[in-house]
N, C-alpha and C positions, 0 to 999 in steps of 0.2 A: 646220387649217393656220394657222400664224402667219406673217404677212407683214410684213416690214420692221420699223418702229418702232425702228430702230437709234438714232436721236437720243434718243428718250425713254428707252430702256434705258440708254444711255450716261449721261444726266443722273442717272437714279436710281442707277446704279452708283457714280458719282462721289460723290453725296451719301452713299450707304451707306458708302463707304470712309472718310468723314471721321471717324466715331466719335462725334461729338456728337449730341445729340438732334435729330431732324428731324421736322417737321410738314408733310407734303406733301398738297396738295389736287389730286386728279385728277377732271376732270369733262368732260362732252361728251355729245352726243346718244346715245340708246339705240341699241345695235347698232354703235357705232363701234369697239369693241374694248377698252374700259377694263378689264374683268375679265380678259381674256386677257393684257393687258399686265402686270397685277399678278401673275397666276399665273406668267408667264414670268420676271418679276423675282424672285419668291420661290423659284422652282424650286430653285436651288442655294444658298439661304440659309435661316437659321432664321427662320421666320415663318409666318403663316397669314392667309388672306383670310376674313373673317367676313361672310357675305352676309345682309343684313337682308331681312325680308319685311314685308308689311302684316299684322302680327299683334300680339297683346298683348305688352307689354314683358316680363312674366314669362316668357312662352314664348321670346322673343328671348334673354333672358339665360340661360335654361336651355340653349338650343341652343349659345350661345357658350361656355358652360361645358363642354359635351360636346366642342366643337372644340378648346378650349385644353388640356383635361386630358391627352390623349396627347402634345401638343407638349412639355409640361413633365413628363410622366410623373407626373402628380398624381392618385393614387387618391382622395384626400380630396375634390378638386374634383368628381369624378364623382358622389360621394354627396351632396355639399353644394354645389349650384350657387349662383351669385350671386343675391342677392335684391334688389339695387339697383345703380345705376350707380356709386355710391360704392364698393361692394364690388368691382366690376369694375375700376375704375381704381386702387384701392389695390393690388389683386393685380398689375396691370401694373407699377406702380411697383416692387414687390418683385422682379419677374421681369426688370426691364430694367437690371440691373447689368451684363449682357452685351448685345451687340447683338441686337435682336430686331425683326422687322417685324410690325406689327399693322395690317391693312387693314380698315377698316369700309366695306364696299361697299354701295351704295344707302343712304347715310347719310340722305337726306331721309325715308325711311320711319321711321328711328329718331327723328329730330327731330320728325316729325309726330305720333308717339305720345307723346313727352315734350318739350314746348316748352322745358323747363329744361335739356335735354341740352347745348346749346351753352355755357350758363353753367357747367355742371358741368365740361365739358372745359376751359374757360377757367381755372377755379379750379385744377384738377389740373395743367394745363400750366404756369401761372405759378408755382405754389408747389412742385411736386414733379417732374413729368415732364420738364421741360426740363433738369433736373439729372441725368437718367439717360442711357442710351444707346439709348433707344427710337427706332424709326423708324416713326412713326405716319402712316398714310395715311387720309384721308377721301375717299371716292369717291362720285359720284352722277351719274345720268342726267338728272335734272331741272335744266337749266341755270338756270332762274329761281329754283328753290329753293336751289341751291348758292350762287348769287350773293347771295341774300338771307340765308340762314342761316349761311353760312360766310365768303364773301368780302366782303360788303357792309359799309360803314363803320358801319352800325347793329347789326351782328352782334357778340355778345360775343367772337367769335373773330377779329374784325378785327385785323390786324397780328400775329397769332400765327404764321401759316404761315411756314415757312422756304423754301417753294417751291411752285409750282403748274404744272400741265400741263393745258391745254385741248386735249383730243385731238380731232383733226379727221379727216374722211374721207381716204382715200388719194388721192394724185395720180394723174394718168393713167399716169405711168411705172410706179408700183407695180402698177396694175391691168393694164397691158400685160404686165408680167413674169409676173404671176399667171395671166392667161388663156392665155398661150403660144399666141396666135393671130397671124396676119399683121396688120399694123397697120390695114389697111382694116376688118377685122372688129372689131378691138379698139376702134377709134374709135366704131363704131356701138354696140357693147355698152356702152361707157363712157357714151355719150350717153343711154342708157336707164337703166342700173343704177347709174351714178355710182361713187363710191368708198367707200361705206359697207360695211364688211366683212360685216355681217349680210345685206346684199342680194347681195353678190358670191358668198357661200357658197351661195346658192340656185341659181346658174347651173349648168346642165348643159353643160359645155364640149364635149360631143360633139354638141350640137344647135345648130341655127341660131338667130339672134337672134329671128326671128318665132316659132319653135317655143317658145323659152324664154318669150317674152311670153305666148303662149297658155297654156302649162302652169304657169308660175311666178307669173304676175301676174293673169291674167284667169280665175281659177277661184275660186269662193266659199270653198273650203277651203284656198287658198294663203295662207301668212303674209303674202306681199307684197301681197295684195289689200286687207288691212285694216290693215297696219302703220302707214301714214301717218296714217290716221284715229285709230288708237289713240294714237299719239304726241302728236298735237295735242290730243286730248281730255284727255290727262294733264297737258299743260302750260298749257292755256288755259281761262279761265272761260266765254267766249262763243265757242266754236269755229265756230258757223255763219257769223258775220260774217267771221272770219279765213279760213274756207274760200272765201267769196266773193271776198275780196281776192286770195288765192293763185291761185284759178282764173282771175281776170281777168289777173293777171300772166302766167300760163302761156299765155294766148292772144295775148300780145304787147302788152298795155297796160302800159307801163313808166313813164308819168308820172302824177303824182297826179291831174291833170285827167282823163286817160283812164280811170283806175280809178274815179274818182267817177262819170263818165258811164256806165260799164259796170255798176257795182254799185248806183247810186242812193244811195250813202252820202255823208254830208257830209264836207267837207274835213278838219275837225278830227278826225273819227272815223277816216278813212282814214290821216291822218298818225299818229295814236296807234297804230293797228294795225300800220302799217309799222315804227314804232319798236320795238314789242314783238317783231315777227318778225325784225327785225335783231338784237336782243339774243339771240334764240334761234338765231342763225346759220342762219336759213332764207332770209332775204332780205338782199341787200346793195345799198347805194346806190353807183352809179358816176357819175363826172363825167368830162368830157373830160380826157385825160391831161395836157393843158397847163394845167389849172386846179386850184385848191386844193379839196380835198374839203370843207373847212369853209366856204369863201367862195362857191363856185360855186352859181349858181341854176339850173343846167341839169342837175341830177341826174336819173338814171333808176333804177328799181328792178327788179332781176332775181332770180330764184330761184337760191340758191346750190347746191342739191342737184339733180343731174340726174334722179334718180329721182322727186323731188317734182315736178319740171317735167313729166315723163312722166305721172305719176299724175294730176295735176290737169288735164292736157290730154286724156288718153285713157282714164282710168278713172273719175274723179269724175263727169264729165258723162254717162257711159255705164253707170252701175251697173245700170240697168234691163235693159240687154242682157246684162250679165254674169249677173245673177240669173236671167234666163230662158234662159241657155245659148246666147246668140247672139254668142259671142266672135268668131266668124269675121268679122263685120261690122266690128268694131273693128280687127282685124288688117289687113283690107283697106284701111281708111281710113288706118291708120298707114303701111302699105307705100307708099302713094302719096305721103305727106308726108315719108317718111324722109330724102331728101336735104336738104330744107329744115330739118327738125327737127335734123339732125346739124350743120347749118351753124354755129349759134351755139356749140355745144360745140367744134367744130373750131377756131374762133378761139382758145378758151382753151387747147386742146392745142398750137396753134402758138406761143402765148405761152410756154407751158411749155417747148416745144422750143427756142425762142430763148434762154431762160434757161439751158437745159442746154448749148447751144452756147457761150454766153458763159463758162461754167465751164471749157470746154476751149479757150479762146482763139479763139472764133468771131468773127463779124462785128465786134462791139465790146461793151464793158461798158455796161449800161444803168443810169442812175440812176432812170429811170422808164419803164414800158412798159405801154401799155393802149390802149383805144379812143379815137377822137377823132371829134367831130361838131360841126357848126355850120351853121345855116340850110339844112338839107336835104342838106348834104354830109357824108359819113361815110367814115372810113378804119378798117379793121378793127384794125390795130395801128400805133401810133406809138411808137418807142423813142427816148429822149433820153439824152444824156450832157451834163449842164449844165457839167461841168468842161472838156470838150474841144470842145463845140459840135457833136458828131456827132448826126446824125438818121437814123433808120430809118423807112421807110414801107412797110407790108406789107398785102397783100390775101390773104385765105384763101378759096379756092373749093373746096367739097367736090363736085368734078365731074371727069369724065373728059375728056381731050383739050381742055384749056383753052388758049385762044389767049393766050399770055403777052404777046405784043406789044400786043394790044388792051388787056389789063388794065393794062399798064405805061403806055400812053398816057393812060388815064383817071386812073391814080394820079398821074401828073405834073400833070394838070390840077387835081386836088383839092389837091395840095401847095401851090398858090398861095394857098389860103384859110387855111392854118394860121397861127396867130398867132406860133408859134415861129419866130424868125429866126436863121439861122446863115450864116456866110461859107462854110462847107463844103458841098459838094454832097451831097444826101441819098443814102443807100444804100437801094435798093429791094429788097424781097423779095416773091416771089409763091409761095404754097403751093397745091397742088392734088393730086388723086389722080394725074393724069397730064397731060402737055402734048402739044399737036400738035408744038410745037417750042419749045425753051428760048431765051431771049434771052441772047446772048453779049456781056457787058459787065462791066467791072471793078466797077462799082457796082450790079450787079443780080444777085440770087440767085434762081434758080428751083428750088424744092424740091418734088419729087413725094413721094408717100406713102413710097416706099422710102428716099429721102433723109432724110425726117423720122424714119423708124424708126431710122436709125443714131444719131441724137442721143439716143435713149432706151436704147440698148444699152450 
């Protein structure tokens, strides 16, 4: 099943329609759907996706010859495969007098086998390929390798690309539409499985969340049991220390000092690991929405991927139970913590919902929208419009029969501490599964699960 990716397909389609040579870099974590995107793009066009493997260069070139021969109806190539990258690219130059898409998928495997390959591509692109009609795609799952070998300023290919796409996991809206479940269930599924297509495809939509966790994650032979560990070992040289940092964050230690105390690692080491994990799109640094990301000293670190958060919280520290077949104990533990676990994700979903509402002329347009905290006070979402001076203050409660009046009173008290000042009265929003009674006021929005659902449809 192919989900969304309309923006990426539109960009690729527009580039393809231009007619001039294109050099596009597509990268992102394993399982995010890069290969499927390329296949969908090529589907109605002349082109081929050449998937690299961890094998000898001679074998790679032989396989690529076998894939290209039928595309160009070339019987000679079948009998005489490429014996070098020079032969491969010389052939492409000759065949690119007409528009043709050539995608080298898992490019890091090729560059790892032949370190000169980026330089070879640079030579052919600068002197021959950019004068053709080729549509060349380099694709890779190793973010660190792609940024080093292709995108980095020290790479021979730096400055050659004509476009790039960092493919990210799906938003909640995409997942909600895919699951075809009521929003209450969709929120909980998304909190565990996140938006990575490879993880979503493992879900049995006929079964409950807890049953999916037991069957699809907490079994030794399940791909989801070992995928996180596999991905990190592929990307990182010292995974055991990174595992410690990620596990610590999953437990709620979001500041460097807290992570240091929990792991026993020194500040410089923790800072270095957090920087690497941020580059890999696994961890993100957040600051209060009223402050600058670069200047603020009150940053916290959170896991970007929901499944990683679940895995490091409920799988990584309980591998012994899984290995010995005691999955039920983990499921029971998670069931008790489910409302609290979902709470953090629910804030992100509410944020996405507010942005969706804004597209339809909702509350108002935000120039910035995010969390706020200071000296023990915290507001789930603060939305600002610096041009108009409008302010939104929101609380997100993943619970039933929430007392909106009580939440509103506390929210107004917290509002006194915010550094943002505006002459306009703030607009308040309260999100919950359900309310005992909504507050009726022009500057207050009480949105239950069903109200939020409407913003995603």
